[in-house]
C-alpha positions in Angstrom: -1.5 -13.8 20.7 -3.7 -16.3 18.9 -3.1 -16.8 15.1 -5.6 -18.6 12.8 -5.1 -20.3 9.3 -8.0 -20.1 7.0 -8.7 -23.0 4.6 -9.5 -21.5 1.2 -12.2 -23.9 0.4 -14.0 -23.7 3.7 -13.9 -20.1 3.9 -15.3 -19.6 0.5 -18.3 -22.1 1.3 -18.9 -20.1 4.4 -18.8 -16.8 2.4 -16.0 -15.6 4.6 -13.2 -13.2 3.9 -9.9 -15.0 3.4 -6.9 -13.3 5.0 -3.3 -14.0 5.7 -2.4 -16.5 8.2 -0.8 -14.0 10.5 -4.0 -11.9 11.1 -5.5 -12.5 14.4 -9.1 -11.4 15.1 -8.0 -8.3 16.9 -9.9 -5.4 15.2 -6.7 -3.1 15.2 -4.7 -6.1 13.2 -7.6 -6.8 10.8 -7.8 -3.1 9.9 -4.1 -2.8 9.5 -4.0 -6.0 7.3 -6.9 -4.8 5.3 -6.0 -1.2 4.6 -2.1 -0.8 5.2 -0.1 -3.9 4.8 1.7 -4.2 1.7 0.4 -1.0 0.1 3.5 0.6 -1.5 4.5 3.8 0.4 6.8 6.5 -1.1 6.2 9.3 1.3 9.8 9.6 2.9 8.5 10.7 6.4 6.1 7.8 6.5 8.9 5.4 5.5 11.2 6.6 8.2 8.4 6.0 10.8 7.7 2.6 9.5 11.6 1.9 9.8 11.5 3.3 13.6 8.3 1.4 14.6 9.8 -2.0 12.8 12.9 -1.4 15.1 10.7 -0.9 18.1 9.1 -4.1 17.5 12.3 -6.2 17.9 11.4 -8.9 20.2 7.8 -8.1 20.6 4.7 -8.6 18.3 3.7 -6.0 15.8 0.3 -5.6 17.5 1.9 -4.3 20.4 3.5 -1.5 18.5 0.3 -0.8 16.4 -1.6 -0.2 19.7 1.0 2.5 20.4 1.5 3.9 17.1 -0.5 7.2 17.9 1.7 7.8 20.9 4.9 7.2 19.0 3.8 9.8 16.6 2.9 12.3 19.5 6.4 11.5 21.4 8.3 11.7 18.5 6.8 14.9 16.7 5.2 13.2 13.9 8.7 11.5 13.1 10.0 14.9 12.1 13.7 14.0 11.9 14.5 17.8 12.0 13.0 18.0 15.6 14.2 14.6 16.7 18.0 15.3 16.4 17.6 18.3 18.5 16.4 16.2 21.6 18.3 16.8 24.7 18.9 14.4 27.6 15.7 15.9 29.2 13.8 15.0 26.4 15.1 11.5 26.3 14.3 11.0 30.1 10.6 12.0 29.5 10.4 9.5 26.7 11.9 6.6 29.0 9.2 7.5 31.5 6.4 7.7 28.9 4.1 4.4 29.2 2.6 5.1 25.9 5.7 3.7 24.0 8.3 1.0 24.5 10.5 2.2 27.3 13.7 0.6 26.0 16.8 2.9 26.3 18.6 1.6 23.3 15.4 1.7 21.1 14.7 5.2 22.2 18.3 6.3 21.6 18.2 4.4 18.4 15.4 6.9 17.1 17.7 10.0 17.5 20.5 8.0 16.0 18.4 7.1 13.1 17.0 10.6 12.6 20.5 12.0 12.1 21.3 9.0 9.8 18.1 9.8 7.8 19.0 13.4 7.3 22.6 12.3 6.2 21.0 10.1 3.5 18.8 12.8 2.2 22.0 14.9 1.5 23.4 12.3 -0.9 20.1 11.2 -2.6 17.1 13.4 -3.9 15.1 12.1 -1.0 15.0 9.3 1.5 12.2 7.4 -0.5 14.5 7.1 -3.7 17.1 5.7 -1.4 15.1 2.9 0.2 13.1 2.0 -3.0 16.3 1.4 -4.9 16.8 -2.0 -3.2 13.8 -3.2 -5.3 14.8 -1.0 -8.3 11.8 1.1 -7.5 8.9 -1.2 -8.3 7.2 -3.7 -5.7 8.1 -7.5 -5.8 4.7 -9.4 -6.0 5.3 -12.7 -4.7 3.0 -15.9 -5.1 3.0 -17.5 -1.8 0.4 -20.2 -1.2 1.2 -20.9 2.5 2.4 -18.9 5.1 5.1 -21.4 5.6 6.7 -20.0 2.2 6.9 -16.6 3.4 10.5 -15.8 4.3 11.7 -13.7 7.2 14.6 -12.4 5.3 16.1 -12.4 1.7 19.2 -11.4 -0.1 17.5 -8.0 -0.7 16.9 -7.4 3.0 20.4 -8.5 3.6 21.5 -5.8 1.3 19.4 -3.0 2.7 20.3 -4.0 6.3 24.0 -3.9 5.4 23.9 -0.6 3.7 21.7 1.1 6.4 24.1 -0.2 9.2 27.0 1.3 7.1 25.2 4.6 7.2 24.8 4.6 11.1 21.3 3.3 11.4 20.4 1.0 14.4 17.9 -1.8 14.9 18.0 -2.5 11.1 18.9 -6.3 11.0 17.8 -8.3 8.0 14.6 -9.6 9.6 13.5 -6.1 10.5 14.4 -4.8 7.0 12.2 -7.5 5.3 9.3 -6.8 7.9 9.7 -3.2 6.7 9.8 -4.1 3.0 6.4 -6.1 3.6 4.9 -3.4 5.5 5.7 -0.6 3.0 4.8 -2.7 0.0 8.3 -3.1 -1.4 7.1 -6.6 -1.4 3.5 -7.9 -1.8 3.4 -11.0 0.6 -0.2 -11.5 1.0 -1.0 -15.0 0.3 -2.7 -15.8 -2.9 -5.7 -16.9 -1.2 -6.0 -13.6 0.7 -8.4 -11.2 -0.8 -5.6 -8.5 -0.4 -3.2 -10.1 -2.8 -5.1 -9.3 -5.8 -6.4 -6.0 -4.7 -2.7 -4.7 -4.1 -2.1 -5.5 -7.4 -4.8 -4.0 -9.1 -4.2 -0.7 -7.0 -0.7 -0.7 -8.3 -1.8 -1.3 -12.0 -4.5 1.6 -11.6 -1.9 3.9 -10.3 0.7 3.0 -13.1 -2.3 3.5 -15.8 -3.0 7.1 -14.6 
């Protein structure tokens, strides 16, 4: 994958849109960055979906997963945990033969394991969203990174999330995966300050709070 780093001064001179340094010129990546990445998500099913997809990414690029996201939704019943926990060996074999997803036995099995853990969490909390958002006290953290070199791959909070998820039986939830998850679902706003989305995400949050 080819990454490019935009210089704020030059891009403004050329009237170009400034994005985070990790965004390639692939339309799928651009659309995801511009519309989804860093936007707070509170829907518990969607949070579960992102946790699964981040785990599937392990060792791969996020673009690889994005290109397969629709297939994942189809294969895993729109990430309905109640249905996933009932998958039998035949269903797992069918998943392993599906070229539309990452055919890694451990990753596929982890979806079933995580579905059970997800339902268990819901027994002890009002919902899965409340459980996940507790790690940032229920509100997004807005960082002020000026360079992609400053953006961490893990933090003390992602360490805490990873440790607790593992204790509850979740798989493929290391601290790096957890931090990527936190970035994706808007628990942290890690858009660079020169990126046009940094301010937009902040404005969107203020507008919601003002309603």
